[in-house]
VEXMAR-459105 format. One line per field, with one value per residue (C-alpha): y, x, z; residue in three letters; chain. Coordinates in pm, 1 decimal, padded with zeros to 6 digits, m for minus. Layout:
v = Y  ...
u = X  ...
w = Z  ...
code = ALA  ...
unit = A  ...
This chain:
v = 02045.3  02064.9  01801.4  02041.4  02122.5  01751.2  01701.1  01986.2  01852.9  01506.8  01647.2  01820.5  01490.3  01354.6  01055.7  00864.0  00552.6  00590.2  00553.4  00777.8  00813.2  00923.6  01099.7  01214.6  01542.5  01404.2  01333.6  00961.1  00745.5  00574.0  00427.1  00355.2  00265.7  00226.6  00351.8  00310.9  00668.5  00867.4  01133.3  00881.4  00662.4  00928.2  01137.6  00843.5  00882.7  01237.4  01172.8  01037.6  00847.4  00632.0  00412.1  00359.6  00067.0  00125.2  00095.0  00344.6  00599.1  00569.1  00610.9  00912.6  01084.3  01068.0  01210.9  01550.3  01548.9  01311.3  01284.3  01098.9  00946.2  00916.6  00581.6  00478.3  00179.7  00008.7  m00267.8  m00014.2  00135.5  m00212.0  m00276.3  00067.9  00018.9  m00308.5  m00142.8  00154.5  m00059.3  m00271.1  00041.5  00242.5  m00040.2  00184.4  00120.5  00085.3  m00145.4  m00512.3  m00665.4  m00673.1  m00631.3  m00967.5  m01021.3  m01140.3  m00943.6  m00951.4  m01149.3  m01008.2  m01147.4  m01180.0  m01190.0  m01349.7  m01192.0  m01465.2  m01546.9  m01698.6  m01506.9  m01676.5  m01561.3  m01680.2  m01574.9  m01380.7  m01281.6  m00939.2  m00733.8  m00780.9  m00617.9  m00932.0  m00817.1  m00942.4  m00729.2  m00721.8  m00642.5  m00601.5  m00651.1  m00857.6  m00958.8  m01332.9  m01592.4  m01773.8  m01457.9  m01392.6  m01747.3  m01706.1  m01400.1  m01588.7  m01875.2  m01626.9  m01476.0  m01814.8  m01922.7  m01602.1  m01571.7  m01946.0  m01926.3  m02248.2  m02370.5  m02688.5  m02739.0  m02739.2  m02483.8  m02290.3  m02287.2  m02592.3  m02830.4  m02710.3  m03006.9  m03274.0  m03411.0  m03405.2  m03119.5  m03187.9  m03220.6  m02843.2  m02786.6  m03043.6  m02890.8  m02545.5  m02404.8  m02347.1  m02254.7  m02524.7  m02319.7  m02643.1  m02740.6  m02489.0  m02196.6  m02011.6  m01920.0  m01692.5  m01372.5  m01500.0  m01578.6  m01228.5  m01077.2  m01281.1  m01175.0  m00812.7  m00842.6  m00996.6  m00704.2  m00463.3  m00632.3  m00617.6  m00247.5  m00176.4  m00152.3  m00393.0  m00233.4  m00264.0  m00640.5  m00700.8  m00528.8  m00760.7  m01069.3  m00947.0  m00896.6  m01251.4  m01380.1  m01202.8  m01343.6  m01694.6  m01652.6  m01529.1  m01833.6  m02057.4  m02164.4  m02132.2  m02344.3  m02126.2  m01812.5  m01939.6  m02003.8  m01651.9  m01518.0  m01702.8  m01568.1  m01212.9  m01269.8  m01418.7  m01103.3  m00910.7  m01078.1  m00846.7  m00558.4  m00656.8  m00508.4  m00249.4  00050.6  00178.4  m00029.4  m00114.8  m00351.6  m00140.8  00156.2  00042.0  00395.7  00650.9  00974.0  01055.1  01427.4  01580.3  01933.9  02106.3  02475.2  02594.9  02930.6  03052.6  02798.3  02545.5  02223.6  02029.9  01661.4  01402.0  01031.7  00839.6  00479.3  00274.7  m00086.3  m00077.0  00035.6  00371.8  00482.9  00838.2  01158.7  01512.8  01816.0  02191.5  02439.5  02788.9  03081.4  03134.3  03360.4  03147.3  03287.4  03154.6  02863.0  02520.3  02394.6  02710.6  02664.7  02293.8  02355.9  02602.8  02363.7  02067.0  02273.7  02401.3  02053.7  01848.6  02084.4  02033.0  01709.8  01452.0  01162.7  01155.7  00884.7  00733.5  00825.5  01121.9  01108.1  01445.6  01543.9  01754.4  01811.3  02096.6  02356.4  02330.8  01954.7  01877.7  02114.3  02025.8  01654.5  01723.8  01938.8  01680.3  01394.1  01579.4  01657.4  01285.7  01145.2  00919.4  00951.1  01097.4  01053.3  01263.4  01078.1  01224.7  00925.3  00949.6  00626.5  00303.7  00235.2  00527.6  00770.0  00624.1  00710.7  01068.9  01092.8  00958.2  01221.7  01497.4  01378.5  01393.7  01748.1  01850.2  01711.1  01896.3  02223.5  02159.9  02088.1  02391.9  02642.4  02768.5  02838.4  03209.3  03218.3  03043.7  03283.8  03593.8  03484.2  03396.5  03737.3  03912.9  03723.6  03807.2  04173.8  04184.7  04019.4  04274.2  04573.4  04656.0  04870.1  04615.4  04255.8  04231.4  04119.6  04161.2  04057.5  04083.4  03890.3  03947.4  03735.4  03774.5  03489.8  03513.8  03335.8  03641.2  03994.4  03882.1  03654.0  03842.2  03801.3  03876.9  03740.7  03911.3  03672.7  03790.4  03641.0  03771.6  03657.2  03396.3  03234.4  03279.8  03506.1  03379.4  03616.4  03900.1  03729.8  03931.6  03858.6  04111.2  04092.4  04314.4  04550.1  04738.9  04560.1  04535.6  04220.6  04028.6  04262.7  04151.2  04484.3  04693.6  04440.7  04456.5  04835.4  04839.9  04590.5  04762.0  05103.2  04977.2  04806.4  05106.2  05370.2  05180.5  05179.9  05558.1  05598.2  05421.0  05102.2  04870.3  04564.0  04716.7  04906.8  04722.7  04856.3  04583.1  04589.1  04418.5  04357.5  04044.8  04055.5  03734.7  03803.3  03967.7  04310.5  04464.3  04354.6  04503.3  04827.1  04857.5  04814.2  05076.7  05323.0  05277.1  05322.9  05636.4  05784.2  05727.1  05862.2  05533.2  05412.1  05031.7  04808.3  04588.5  04295.9  04069.9  03690.7  03553.2  03186.7  02922.7  02665.1  02452.9  02742.8  02785.3  03126.6  03143.8  03515.1  03843.2  04143.0  04508.9  04775.3  04900.6  04557.7  04416.9  04046.9  03898.5  03522.9  03323.5  02962.6  02965.7  03021.6  02724.6  02870.9  03191.3  02994.2  02770.2  03063.9  03266.2  02953.0  02878.9  03234.7  03223.3  02889.0  03004.9  03326.5  03134.4  02876.5  03142.8  03323.3  03003.5  02889.1  03214.4  03205.2  02848.9  02939.0  03225.5  03005.6  02727.1  02971.8  02920.7  03295.9  03501.0  03848.4  04146.8  04520.8  04557.9  04423.7  04749.6  04958.4  05041.5  04894.6  04620.2  04277.3  03933.1  03946.2  04297.3  04213.7  03908.5  04118.4  04379.3  04121.9  03931.5  04248.1  04414.3  04097.5  04261.6  04519.3  04723.8  04751.6  04849.1  05120.4  05255.0  05254.0  05578.2  05652.3  05595.8  05258.5  05146.4  05265.4  05033.1  04733.5  04825.8  05079.7  05445.0  05487.8  05178.2  05293.5  05628.4  05453.0  05237.9  05534.7  05749.8  05469.9  05443.6  05810.6  05985.9  06079.5  06187.0  06397.8  06555.2  06643.4  06803.0  07001.5  07131.4  07231.8  07411.2  07602.6  07706.4  07842.5  08041.5  08199.1  08299.4  08478.6
u = 14309.3  14624.7  14707.2  14615.6  14282.3  14206.2  14297.6  14071.2  13784.6  13826.5  13814.0  13485.5  13314.6  13046.0  13084.5  12829.9  12846.1  12885.6  13119.5  13399.9  13499.0  13856.7  13924.7  14238.6  14296.4  14104.9  13803.6  13859.7  13748.6  14063.0  13932.0  13599.9  13580.9  13324.6  13336.2  13145.8  13247.4  13350.0  13546.8  13770.1  13831.9  13897.8  14113.0  14352.8  14458.1  14582.7  14781.5  15135.7  15214.7  15474.4  15191.9  15054.1  15129.6  15308.9  14979.3  14801.3  15084.7  15066.6  14689.0  14696.7  14954.9  14703.8  14403.1  14288.3  13944.9  13691.3  13317.9  13107.4  12760.5  12598.9  12432.9  12201.6  12404.2  12739.8  12580.0  12420.9  12766.9  12903.7  12636.4  12685.7  13063.3  13009.4  12785.8  13016.7  13328.2  13154.7  13045.9  13371.5  13630.3  13873.5  14242.0  14327.6  14036.3  14128.9  13813.0  13443.5  13511.5  13363.1  12997.2  12909.7  12626.4  12386.2  12062.9  11718.0  11373.0  11170.5  10790.4  10689.0  10438.5  10173.4  09817.5  09934.7  10260.3  10542.1  10854.0  11204.0  11568.9  11745.6  12111.0  12026.3  11725.5  11617.1  11361.8  11150.0  10813.7  10875.1  10904.0  11235.4  11301.5  11636.9  11926.8  11991.7  12308.5  12313.9  12120.3  12046.8  11902.7  11695.1  11557.0  11473.8  11268.2  11081.2  11013.9  10893.8  10652.9  10518.3  10476.7  10321.7  10076.7  10027.2  10146.8  10227.5  10586.0  10527.7  10609.2  10249.0  10169.6  09845.4  09584.1  09702.6  09722.5  09415.4  09196.4  09421.8  09558.9  09483.9  09641.9  09995.1  10125.5  10181.9  09806.7  09740.1  10014.8  09859.4  10151.4  09947.1  09586.2  09562.5  09510.7  09534.0  09186.9  08975.9  09012.9  08755.8  09043.8  09207.1  09098.2  09242.0  09571.2  09583.2  09522.5  09807.0  10044.2  09940.9  10024.3  10361.1  10440.7  10340.4  10589.9  10869.1  10797.1  10830.3  10467.6  10526.1  10289.9  09993.4  10033.0  10138.3  09823.1  09609.6  09789.3  09778.0  09402.1  09370.6  09594.4  09387.5  09066.4  09211.0  09316.8  08970.3  08814.9  09058.1  09236.8  09570.8  09770.4  09667.3  09734.5  10087.0  10142.0  10030.7  10264.0  10553.8  10455.1  10458.1  10807.7  10914.8  10802.9  11062.9  11326.6  11215.2  11367.1  11693.2  11565.8  11807.4  11732.3  12054.5  11964.6  11612.0  11516.3  11213.3  11439.4  11544.9  11582.2  11521.3  11660.4  11606.2  11620.2  11694.6  11705.0  11833.0  11793.7  12067.1  12117.2  12394.7  12381.7  12140.1  12201.2  12016.7  12115.5  12033.2  12104.3  12111.3  11984.5  12062.5  11947.9  11849.5  12193.4  12295.1  12543.6  12637.0  12550.9  12524.9  12485.2  12480.7  12550.4  12406.8  12270.6  11895.3  11655.8  11566.7  11213.5  11123.2  10877.5  11041.0  10823.2  10901.5  11276.1  11260.9  11059.5  11320.9  11605.2  11440.7  11382.3  11738.8  11881.8  11672.3  11574.1  11783.7  11941.5  11962.7  11852.2  11624.7  11521.0  11176.0  11100.4  11207.0  11137.0  11070.0  11074.5  10758.5  10497.8  10555.7  10291.6  10375.1  10431.4  10180.9  10322.5  10678.1  10603.1  10463.1  10760.5  11021.0  10824.0  10810.4  11180.9  11280.8  10982.3  10854.9  10684.1  10883.0  10704.5  10734.6  10661.0  10635.1  10644.5  10485.6  10612.4  10798.4  11127.0  11101.5  11045.7  11355.9  11550.8  11423.4  11545.2  11883.5  11907.1  11805.9  12069.6  12336.1  12226.3  12245.3  12596.8  12718.9  12584.4  12743.4  13083.1  13067.1  12952.6  13151.1  12975.7  13051.9  12888.5  12577.1  12542.5  12601.5  12341.0  12095.9  12127.4  12103.2  11782.0  11637.7  11728.4  11568.4  11249.5  11220.0  11307.9  11625.9  11899.3  12167.6  12183.3  12115.8  12455.0  12355.3  12006.3  11861.6  11553.7  11341.9  11088.2  10894.2  10829.8  10615.5  10386.1  10287.5  10388.5  10683.0  10846.7  10852.0  11172.7  11291.1  11561.6  11778.4  11939.1  12197.1  12278.8  12574.7  12622.7  12351.9  12507.5  12433.6  12676.9  12618.0  12857.1  12620.9  12307.0  12138.2  11865.6  11633.6  11417.8  11117.3  11060.8  10772.3  10490.1  10143.8  10066.2  10158.7  10157.6  10365.1  10339.3  10446.9  10719.8  10854.7  10847.8  11046.0  11305.0  11367.3  11383.6  11642.1  11845.9  11868.1  11909.0  12217.0  12333.0  12285.5  12462.9  12770.1  12744.3  13007.6  12786.9  12519.2  12748.7  12656.9  12368.1  12161.1  12069.1  11736.2  11507.5  11291.6  11015.2  10848.9  10479.2  10256.4  10153.6  10093.9  10434.2  10628.6  10430.8  10564.1  10919.6  10863.9  10729.0  11031.3  11277.2  11096.3  11094.3  11468.5  11540.9  11680.2  11632.2  11637.6  11403.0  11183.0  10957.8  10733.7  10759.6  10411.9  10357.9  10133.2  09917.3  10226.3  10410.2  10647.3  10726.7  10532.2  10576.3  10731.8  10505.6  10602.0  10486.0  10242.5  10072.7  10225.7  10308.4  10606.7  10570.5  10889.9  10774.6  10840.1  11213.8  11336.6  11670.7  11510.2  11229.1  11482.5  11694.4  11401.4  11257.1  11592.1  11619.5  11265.0  11325.4  11657.5  11503.1  11217.3  11456.6  11679.6  11383.3  11229.2  11566.0  11610.9  11253.8  11292.4  11613.3  11436.2  11145.9  11371.2  11571.7  11898.7  11914.9  11867.8  11717.0  11826.0  11778.8  12056.6  11817.9  11623.5  11922.3  11945.2  12259.4  12302.4  12239.2  12318.2  12693.7  12748.8  12540.9  12760.3  13075.1  12964.0  12866.7  13191.2  13397.4  13201.0  13053.3  12719.3  12457.0  12549.8  12910.7  12798.1  12573.7  12867.7  13112.4  13212.3  13178.0  13547.8  13543.1  13242.8  13404.0  13700.4  13465.2  13207.2  13196.9  13164.8  12806.9  12698.1  12891.5  12712.4  12374.6  12449.3  12574.5  12274.7  12034.6  12164.1  12247.0  11983.9  11752.0  12041.2  12187.5  11848.3  11809.0  12155.4  12088.9  11756.8  11919.6  12202.9  11953.4  11752.9  12068.7  12158.8  11813.2  11844.3  12171.0
w = 24966.3  25174.5  25433.8  25717.3  25550.4  25515.8  25881.3  25990.3  25777.8  25931.9  26286.5  26198.1  26111.7  26346.4  26576.1  26369.3  26149.5  25775.9  25481.1  25362.6  24996.1  24924.0  24592.4  24411.5  24222.3  23920.4  24147.5  24093.4  24386.6  24516.8  24843.4  25014.2  25382.5  25656.9  26013.3  26334.8  26423.6  26115.6  26303.0  26480.4  26176.7  25911.9  26146.6  26181.4  25816.9  25880.4  26197.5  26239.8  25918.9  26100.0  26226.0  25872.7  25646.4  25316.6  25129.3  25358.5  25325.3  24947.4  24950.8  25185.2  24964.1  24675.2  24864.9  24744.2  24909.3  25060.1  25104.4  25360.4  25369.4  25711.9  25790.8  26073.2  26193.2  26152.6  25948.0  25713.6  25665.6  25585.4  25321.4  25170.4  25161.0  24974.9  24714.2  24656.0  24619.6  24355.2  24171.2  24178.5  24195.3  24392.3  24338.2  24709.5  24802.4  24771.8  24915.7  24822.0  24448.6  24356.6  24276.5  24625.7  24783.7  25072.8  25039.1  24968.5  25037.2  24715.4  24686.7  24358.5  24122.4  24081.3  24186.1  24516.8  24586.4  24777.0  24958.2  24868.4  24897.5  24621.7  24581.6  24437.1  24333.0  23972.9  23744.7  23708.2  23842.3  24193.7  24507.4  24692.4  25056.9  25226.6  25209.2  25522.4  25700.7  25618.1  25419.9  25744.8  25898.4  25588.7  25592.0  25960.0  25871.3  25600.5  25841.5  26103.1  25850.7  25751.5  26112.9  26238.2  25950.7  25885.1  25527.6  25335.4  25325.2  25122.4  24754.2  24636.8  24369.1  24393.6  24247.6  24050.9  24349.6  24544.5  24642.8  24491.6  24818.4  25186.1  25385.6  25499.8  25856.4  25889.2  25874.8  26146.4  26362.4  26329.5  26126.3  25809.0  25741.6  25475.5  25161.0  24961.6  25084.9  24890.9  24650.8  24863.9  25093.6  24833.0  25012.1  25340.9  25168.6  25015.7  25359.6  25510.7  25230.8  25283.6  25653.2  25565.7  25334.8  25613.4  25843.1  25588.2  25531.1  25900.8  26010.8  26296.7  26545.2  26311.2  26268.6  26628.6  26750.9  26537.4  26665.3  27023.5  26999.9  26867.5  27148.4  27415.3  27270.2  27273.9  27638.4  27740.1  27572.0  27765.0  27445.4  27620.3  27376.1  27084.7  27290.3  27360.3  26989.3  26905.7  27174.2  27013.3  26672.2  26804.4  26938.1  26606.0  26427.6  26625.4  26410.0  26132.4  26327.6  26163.9  25837.0  25699.8  25484.4  25324.7  25020.1  24917.0  24638.7  24551.9  24471.7  24128.5  23992.3  24266.4  24406.6  24773.1  24850.9  25188.6  25318.0  25629.7  25704.9  25936.1  26100.5  25869.6  25586.3  25440.5  25248.0  24976.1  24945.8  24679.7  24739.7  24410.8  24411.8  24100.4  24068.8  24433.1  24551.3  24694.7  24431.7  24523.1  24705.6  24573.7  24794.8  24764.8  25045.6  25021.9  25216.2  25209.5  25400.3  25701.4  25709.4  25363.5  25356.7  25328.1  25040.0  24837.3  24894.3  24813.3  24496.3  24373.9  24458.5  24284.1  23969.1  23962.3  24017.5  23772.0  23489.4  23171.0  23297.1  23014.8  23237.7  23538.5  23788.2  23766.6  24126.5  24340.8  24715.2  24878.6  25248.3  25198.1  24929.5  24685.8  24606.2  24233.3  24232.8  23954.5  23688.8  23793.4  23747.4  23402.2  23301.6  23406.0  23248.1  22914.6  22949.9  22938.2  22747.5  23027.5  23362.2  23652.3  23984.0  24300.0  24625.1  24976.4  25214.1  25557.8  25714.7  25649.1  25471.8  25230.9  25515.9  25681.2  25367.1  25378.5  25739.2  25629.2  25354.6  25597.6  25845.3  25573.9  25488.0  25853.5  25896.0  25585.9  25730.6  26069.6  25914.4  25687.5  25949.6  26244.6  26570.2  26535.4  26192.2  26326.2  26618.6  26406.0  26153.2  26428.8  26595.2  26257.8  26189.5  26531.0  26490.3  26145.9  26272.4  26554.2  26335.3  26528.9  26378.9  26471.0  26598.0  26973.9  27105.0  27471.2  27577.4  27928.4  28036.5  28348.7  28539.6  28867.6  29112.6  29427.2  29669.6  29867.2  29958.9  30170.5  29916.4  29586.4  29386.7  29035.8  28809.8  28550.6  28303.8  28050.4  27708.8  27510.9  27150.2  27195.5  27505.0  27876.5  28062.1  28415.8  28587.0  28489.1  28624.3  28900.2  29156.2  29321.8  29633.0  29574.5  29868.0  30030.1  29848.4  30008.6  29812.7  29497.1  29197.0  28901.6  28720.4  29020.9  29099.7  28745.0  28754.7  29080.2  28958.0  28622.4  28791.8  29041.6  28771.3  28536.5  28808.9  28916.9  28553.8  28537.7  28874.3  28738.8  28946.7  28795.1  28847.4  28625.4  28390.0  28065.6  27861.4  27692.2  27323.3  27393.3  27692.5  27705.1  27965.6  28076.6  28026.1  27768.9  27648.5  27993.7  28123.9  27834.8  27865.0  28221.1  28087.9  27816.7  28075.8  28304.1  28016.6  27897.3  28249.8  28283.0  27935.0  27799.9  27442.6  27471.6  27267.2  27488.0  27398.4  27602.6  27570.7  27497.0  27585.1  27430.5  27610.5  27678.3  27845.2  27550.9  27406.8  27080.8  26999.8  27106.4  27164.7  27114.1  27365.9  27099.5  27093.1  26771.3  26792.6  26609.2  26556.8  26606.3  26564.6  26191.0  26241.1  26440.7  26548.2  26682.5  26845.1  27020.3  27143.7  27283.5  27442.8  27607.0  27741.8  27880.1  28051.7  28197.2  28332.2  28490.7  28638.9  28791.4  28950.8  29089.6  29227.1  29419.4  29543.1  29674.7  29855.5  30029.5  30134.3  30260.2  30473.2  30283.5  30230.4  30545.8  30523.3  30730.4  30759.7  30501.1  30235.1  30263.4  30150.6  29777.5  29624.1  29884.6  29746.6  29878.5  29811.5  29950.3  30256.2  30318.6  30263.1  30516.9  30778.2  30727.5  30781.8  31065.4  31224.2  31320.4  31221.1  31529.9  31409.2  31059.0  31209.6  31410.8  31117.9  30950.8  30581.1  30513.6  30691.1  30485.9  30160.3  30226.3  30209.3  29943.6  29657.3  29757.0  29634.9  29828.7  30137.0  30118.4  30090.0  30397.4  30598.9  30502.1  30590.0  30948.6  31006.5  30800.8  31090.6  31311.7  31031.7  30960.0  31330.0  31343.9  31026.8  31166.4  31497.2  31312.1  31096.4  31404.7  31569.7  31256.9  31250.8  31616.4  31546.0
code = MET  THR  PHE  GLU  GLU  LEU  LYS  GLU  LYS  ALA  HIS  ALA  LEU  PRO  LEU  LYS  PRO  GLY  VAL  TYR  ILE  MET  GLN  ASP  VAL  ARG  LYS  THR  VAL  ILE  TYR  VAL  GLY  LYS  ALA  LYS  ALA  LEU  LYS  ASN  ARG  VAL  SER  GLN  TYR  PHE  GLN  ASP  SER  ALA  ALA  HIS  THR  GLU  LYS  THR  ARG  ALA  MET  VAL  SER  GLN  ILE  ASP  THR  PHE  ASP  VAL  ILE  ILE  ALA  ASP  SER  GLU  PHE  GLU  ALA  LEU  VAL  LEU  GLU  CYS  ALA  LEU  ILE  LYS  ARG  TYR  GLN  PRO  HIS  TYR  ASN  ILE  LEU  LEU  LYS  ASP  ASP  LYS  GLY  TYR  PRO  TYR  ILE  ARG  LEU  SER  ASN  GLU  GLU  TYR  PRO  ARG  PHE  SER  LEU  ALA  THR  ARG  ALA  ALA  ASP  ASP  GLY  GLY  ARG  TYR  PHE  GLY  PRO  TYR  ALA  THR  ARG  ARG  GLY  SER  GLN  THR  ILE  ILE  ASP  ALA  LEU  ARG  THR  ALA  LEU  ARG  LEU  PRO  SER  CYS  ARG  LYS  LYS  PHE  PRO  ARG  ASP  ILE  GLY  LYS  GLU  ARG  PRO  CYS  LEU  ASN  TYR  HIS  MET  GLY  LYS  CYS  ASP  GLY  TYR  CYS  ARG  SER  ASP  ALA  MET  LYS  ASP  GLN  HIS  ASP  GLN  ALA  ILE  SER  GLN  ALA  VAL  SER  LEU  LEU  GLU  GLY  ARG  PHE  GLN  GLU  VAL  GLN  ASN  ASP  LEU  LYS  ALA  GLU  MET  ASP  ALA  ALA  ALA  GLU  GLU  LEU  ARG  PHE  GLU  GLN  ALA  ALA  GLN  LEU  ARG  ASP  ARG  ILE  ARG  ALA  ILE  GLU  LEU  LEU  GLY  LYS  ARG  GLN  LYS  VAL  LEU  ALA  GLY  SER  LEU  ALA  ASP  THR  ASP  VAL  THR  GLY  PHE  PHE  ARG  GLY  THR  ALA  LYS  SER  CYS  PHE  VAL  VAL  LEU  HIS  TYR  ILE  GLU  GLY  GLU  LEU  ALA  SER  LYS  ASP  PHE  ASP  LEU  PHE  GLU  LEU  PRO  VAL  ASP  GLU  GLU  GLU  ASP  ALA  MET  LEU  SER  SER  LEU  VAL  ARG  GLU  TYR  TYR  VAL  ASP  ARG  PRO  SER  LEU  PRO  ARG  GLN  ILE  LEU  LEU  PRO  CYS  GLU  LEU  SER  ASP  GLN  VAL  PRO  LEU  THR  ARG  MET  LEU  SER  GLU  GLN  VAL  GLY  ARG  LYS  VAL  GLU  PHE  VAL  THR  PRO  GLN  ARG  GLY  ALA  LYS  MET  ASP  LEU  ILE  ARG  LEU  ALA  ASN  GLU  ASN  ALA  LYS  GLU  GLU  VAL  ILE  ARG  ALA  THR  THR  ARG  GLU  GLU  ARG  GLN  ASN  LYS  LEU  LEU  GLU  THR  LEU  GLY  ARG  MET  LEU  GLY  LEU  GLU  LYS  PRO  PRO  ARG  ARG  MET  GLU  SER  TYR  ASP  ILE  SER  ASN  THR  GLY  SER  SER  ASP  ILE  VAL  ALA  SER  MET  VAL  VAL  TYR  VAL  ASP  GLY  ARG  PRO  LEU  LYS  ARG  ASP  TYR  ARG  ARG  PHE  LYS  VAL  LYS  ASN  MET  ASP  GLY  PRO  ASN  ASP  TYR  ALA  SER  MET  GLU  GLN  VAL  LEU  THR  ARG  ARG  PHE  ARG  ARG  TYR  LEU  ASP  GLY  ASP  GLU  LYS  PHE  ALA  SER  LYS  PRO  ASP  LEU  LEU  LEU  ILE  ASP  GLY  GLY  TYR  GLU  HIS  VAL  GLN  VAL  ALA  ALA  ARG  VAL  LEU  GLU  THR  LEU  GLY  LEU  ASP  ILE  PRO  ALA  PHE  GLY  MET  VAL  LYS  ASP  ASP  ARG  HIS  ARG  THR  ARG  ALA  LEU  VAL  HIS  PRO  ASP  GLY  ARG  GLU  ILE  GLY  ILE  GLN  GLY  VAL  GLN  ALA  VAL  PHE  ALA  LEU  ILE  GLY  GLN  ILE  GLN  GLU  GLU  THR  HIS  ARG  PHE  ALA  ILE  GLU  TYR  HIS  ARG  LYS  LEU  ARG  SER  GLY  HIS  ILE  LYS  THR  SER  VAL  LEU  ASP  GLN  ILE  PRO  GLY  VAL  GLY  GLU  LYS  ARG  ARG  GLU  THR  LEU  LEU  LYS  GLU  PHE  LYS  SER  ILE  LYS  ALA  ILE  ARG  ALA  ALA  GLY  LEU  GLU  GLN  LEU  ALA  GLN  VAL  VAL  PRO  LYS  ASN  THR  ALA  ALA  ALA  VAL  TYR  ASP  TYR  PHE  HIS  GLY  GLU  GLU  GLN  SER  SER  ASP  ASN  ALA  LYS  ARG  LYS  GLU  GLU  GLN  GLU  CYS  GLU
unit = A  A  A  A  A  A  A  A  A  A  A  A  A  A  A  A  A  A  A  A  A  A  A  A  A  A  A  A  A  A  A  A  A  A  A  A  A  A  A  A  A  A  A  A  A  A  A  A  A  A  A  A  A  A  A  A  A  A  A  A  A  A  A  A  A  A  A  A  A  A  A  A  A  A  A  A  A  A  A  A  A  A  A  A  A  A  A  A  A  A  A  A  A  A  A  A  A  A  A  A  A  A  A  A  A  A  A  A  A  A  A  A  A  A  A  A  A  A  A  A  A  A  A  A  A  A  A  A  A  A  A  A  A  A  A  A  A  A  A  A  A  A  A  A  A  A  A  A  A  A  A  A  A  A  A  A  A  A  A  A  A  A  A  A  A  A  A  A  A  A  A  A  A  A  A  A  A  A  A  A  A  A  A  A  A  A  A  A  A  A  A  A  A  A  A  A  A  A  A  A  A  A  A  A  A  A  A  A  A  A  A  A  A  A  A  A  A  A  A  A  A  A  A  A  A  A  A  A  A  A  A  A  A  A  A  A  A  A  A  A  A  A  A  A  A  A  A  A  A  A  A  A  A  A  A  A  A  A  A  A  A  A  A  A  A  A  A  A  A  A  A  A  A  A  A  A  A  A  A  A  A  A  A  A  A  A  A  A  A  A  A  A  A  A  A  A  A  A  A  A  A  A  A  A  A  A  A  A  A  A  A  A  A  A  A  A  A  A  A  A  A  A  A  A  A  A  A  A  A  A  A  A  A  A  A  A  A  A  A  A  A  A  A  A  A  A  A  A  A  A  A  A  A  A  A  A  A  A  A  A  A  A  A  A  A  A  A  A  A  A  A  A  A  A  A  A  A  A  A  A  A  A  A  A  A  A  A  A  A  A  A  A  A  A  A  A  A  A  A  A  A  A  A  A  A  A  A  A  A  A  A  A  A  A  A  A  A  A  A  A  A  A  A  A  A  A  A  A  A  A  A  A  A  A  A  A  A  A  A  A  A  A  A  A  A  A  A  A  A  A  A  A  A  A  A  A  A  A  A  A  A  A  A  A  A  A  A  A  A  A  A  A  A  A  A  A  A  A  A  A  A  A  A  A  A  A  A  A  A  A  A  A  A  A  A  A  A  A  A  A  A  A  A  A  A  A  A  A  A  A  A  A  A  A  A  A  A  A  A  A  A  A  A  A  A  A  A  A  A  A  A  A  A  A  A  A  A  A  A  A  A  A  A  A  A  A  A  A  A  A  A  A  A  A  A  A  A  A  A  A  A  A  A  A  A  A  A  A  A  A  A  A  A  A  A  A  A  A  A  A  A  A  A  A  A  A  A  A  A  A  A  A  A  A  A  A  A  A  A  A  A  A  A  A  A  A  A  A  A  A  A  A  A  A  A  A  A  A  A  A  A
C-alpha cells in the first residue's frame, strides 16, 4: 500500500481500544502496539514525520499494511499486545518480549478443589480463569471468593485432615464453614465451589441474588451482624468485575468466529486462540444476498474456511447454531482424526468472545464500505423486495394527525438516497371536513400534492419513485385510487405496524404484504421514515393547537400554504389589501398560478356577476 493509502486506512479506523499489527512487504509482523482509540493512535504514524523519533521513522518506512483487533477495554488491549509481542517477536518492539505474563486464577482438579495463583495457563487438568491485571488483584479476588462463600484458606488438605484437629480460628470468626469437622459436608463444599466458578465465569447476578436472599432472611430474623457480613461479601464479589476476556485459560485450542452482515458487504472473522492466548485474526470480506438466512450463510462460510485444512482447533465457537452442525462436526472430526467440537454460547465469557469477534467483523465492514456504497445497496435491496424496476432514489411518506374536524393536518416527508431532505418536507391543513376521516383526509392531501405537481408548481415539481403511506391496506388503496385518477404511475405501499407501533411490513394496494424485519438495514430505514413522518405531523398539529400557527381565510385558497400566507401578509399588511390588489401586484409577490388562485378566490363572485350581465346585454342586442 502507498503512504496515502495507509493514511486513509488509518483515518477510517474506529475510536475504540484495540491493538494494531504493522507488517512489511513480506507480511512479516514488524511492530505491535495498543491504543485507547485506534484511529487517533495509528493516524499519528502517517502524519508529519518530523515529530517522529529515528526508530519510528525507520519503522514507518517499512510498513506495507497493517491489521487491527478491536478490544473491549484499554486493559484488554494491553494484555493482547503482550501476547502478540511474545508470539511474533517484532523487530521494532523492545518491551514485553520476556516470559513475564499476567496472572491467572487456577482451580485444582482434586476431590476438594482449591484456588491458587498461576503465572500462565497450563494443560494440567486444572481450570484457569483470567488473566488479571496484577498478582495482588488476583489474590484479592481469591480472598473475596473465600470470604463470600466461606471456603477454607488454611493449609489443611482434605479429606486427609478431616476430623484430626479442632476447627481453626477462621471457623469461629465466621470466615469458614469448617469443612475439617466432617466429611458429610462434601456436598456443601461442592456447591460453594460451583458458586465460585459461576462468579469467575461472569454469572454475578445469580450468586448475588442467592446471597441477598440470605442477607434479607438474616435481617428479618434480627441477625444483624450476619446480615452485615453478607452485605460485605456481596460488595467483595464486585471485585470480580475486573475479570478480562481477551485471553481465557479455558481456550487452550479454540477458534472464535464472528459475522456481520452489512448493507453492501459482509464479513466473516475468526479469532485464533492458542494456549489460551489470542494469536491472530483472519477475516474475509464479500458480498452476499442480504435476505439469505444467517445460519445458512455461516454454515457455508465455516465449510469453506475449515474444509481441507491440515490442522483444526479442538473447539470452534459460533455466533448461532447451524442447521447442518451435526454432519459438519463429523466431517471435520474425520478430517483431522480427532473430535472437533462446535459450541454456541449463550452467556458468560465465551459469549463475550463471540461479541468481540462480531465487533471486529463489523469494523472491517465499516472500513471497507463507503457510505455511498451502503446506501446504493440498501436502495437496490428495497427496490428488489418491492418488485420495482429501479431503486427508489426519492421516497415520499405521508401521515394524518387529528383531534377533531377543525384540527386535521398531514405531513409529507421526503427521503433522497436514504437520507431526509428536509427542505422538501411539506405540511397540509386538511380543509372542509365534517369530522375526522383519515381516508378522506389522505385522499384530499394526495390529490392536492399531485395536482400541484401536474400544474407545474415548483415546490412540488419532483416526482417520487415510491410513496409510503402511514397505515394499512385501506390507506394505500386510497393512494392508488388518487394516482390512477390523476394518470400517474407511482408505486405506493402502506406501512403496517406491529403491537409496538413499529413498521413490520409494507402492504401493496392489492393486499400483498412484504415482510421487512428479516433485512435489518431495510427494517431500520423504513422504521426511521415512519417515525420521522409521524413526528413531523404531530409537531405541526401541536403548533396549531397551541396557537403558534394562526389560521386565516388565505388557508382556504389552493396553493397558499403557511409560507406564502406569511409572504402575502408581510407585503400587503392585511386581508383587505390583498383583496384589493390586482393580479399583477399579486404575481410580484407569489408565483403566477398562486396569484391567480388568490385573485379568483376574492373576485370570483364579482367576475361571475359581470360575465352574466355582459351575456344578458349581448342577448338583448
